[in-house]
C-alpha positions in Angstrom: 0.1 0.0 0.1 1.4 3.3 -1.1 1.7 6.4 1.4 -0.7 8.2 -1.3 -3.6 5.6 -1.0 -3.1 5.8 2.8 -3.4 9.6 3.0 -6.3 9.7 0.6 -8.5 7.0 2.6 -11.6 9.3 3.6 -12.6 6.5 6.0 -9.1 6.5 8.2 -9.7 10.4 8.1 -13.1 10.1 9.6 -11.9 7.5 12.1 -9.1 9.7 13.3 -11.2 12.9 13.5 -13.8 10.8 15.6 -11.2 9.6 17.9 -9.4 13.1 18.1 -13.0 14.2 18.9 -13.2 11.5 21.8 -16.2 10.3 20.1 -17.1 6.5 19.8 -18.8 4.9 16.6 -21.8 4.3 18.6 -22.0 8.2 19.1 -21.2 9.0 15.8 -23.9 6.5 14.5 -26.6 8.0 16.6 -25.5 11.5 15.3 -25.9 9.9 11.7 -29.1 7.9 12.6 -27.5 4.6 11.6 -25.8 1.8 12.9 -22.3 1.3 14.4 -21.7 -1.1 11.7 -22.5 1.2 9.3 -20.0 3.6 10.8 -17.5 0.9 10.8 -18.1 0.4 7.1 -17.7 4.2 6.5 -14.4 4.2 8.3 -13.2 1.2 6.3 -13.9 2.8 2.9 -11.6 4.4 0.9 -14.1 6.8 -0.7 -17.6 8.1 0.3 -20.2 9.8 -2.0 -20.2 13.6 -1.2 -23.5 13.5 0.4 -22.8 10.9 3.2 -19.3 13.1 3.9 -21.3 16.1 4.3 -23.7 14.2 6.7 -20.5 12.8 8.5 -19.0 16.1 8.8 -21.8 17.7 10.0 -21.8 14.9 12.7 -18.2 15.7 13.5 -18.5 19.2 14.0 -16.0 19.6 11.0 -16.4 20.8 7.4 -16.0 18.0 4.3 -12.7 20.3 3.4 -11.3 19.5 6.8 -12.0 15.5 6.5 -10.7 15.8 2.9 -7.6 17.5 4.1 -6.7 15.7 7.2 -3.4 14.7 7.9 -1.6 13.6 11.0 1.3 15.3 10.6 -0.5 18.5 10.5 -2.2 17.7 13.5 0.9 17.1 15.6 2.2 20.2 14.4 -0.8 22.0 15.0 -1.0 20.6 18.9 2.9 21.2 19.3 2.0 24.9 18.3 -1.4 25.2 19.8 -0.3 27.1 23.0 2.3 29.1 21.2 -0.2 30.5 18.3 -3.2 32.3 20.0 -4.2 33.5 16.4 -4.2 29.8 14.7 -7.4 29.0 13.0 -6.7 25.4 13.2 -5.6 22.8 10.9 -7.8 22.9 7.6 -10.4 23.9 10.1 -10.6 21.1 12.5 -10.8 22.1 15.9 -10.4 26.0 15.8 -10.1 27.1 19.1 -12.9 29.8 20.0 -11.1 32.9 20.0 -12.0 35.8 22.5 -12.2 39.3 21.0 -11.0 40.5 24.5 -8.4 39.6 26.8 -10.2 37.5 29.8 -7.6 39.3 32.1 -8.2 42.6 31.1 -12.0 41.9 31.8 -11.3 40.8 35.2 -9.2 43.9 35.8 -11.9 46.1 34.3 -14.5 44.4 36.6 -12.2 44.7 39.6 -11.5 48.5 38.9 -15.6 49.0 38.4 -16.0 47.2 42.0 -13.3 49.3 43.4 -15.0 52.6 42.0 -18.4 51.4 43.5 -16.9 51.0 46.7 -15.2 54.3 46.7 -18.5 55.8 45.7 -20.2 54.2 48.8 -17.5 55.7 50.9 -18.2 58.9 49.9 -21.8 58.7 50.0 -21.3 57.4 53.7 -18.7 60.1 54.8 -21.1 62.8 53.2 -23.9 61.4 55.4 -21.9 61.6 58.5 -20.9 65.2 57.9 -24.5 66.0 57.7 -25.6 64.6 61.3 
């Protein structure tokens, strides 16, 4: 078996993506409305018709292109660089980390500053009340 055949085996790619998503064949079968045996057949198939591939991609939460372009080397590289690359869009659209449009630490600091300001205003109000008496 040549490496070209192995890398283009759609069923193996589906199987590997399913495993990386920590999904069992039974769970994928349920999402597809089919049996575990059918999923096994799909994962052993070198090619799959486009309609079925689209269904599988949707059930796995990835794009059809992500399945077609999946390769193990890219995934290893992706996971090795995951924490170093905060702007990564994932490998071929797979497992794209959800990007915050803000820095969570900045939001915590902002919240803390608002709480401090509220406390200052409360103290000023109480001091004002004391002076009036």
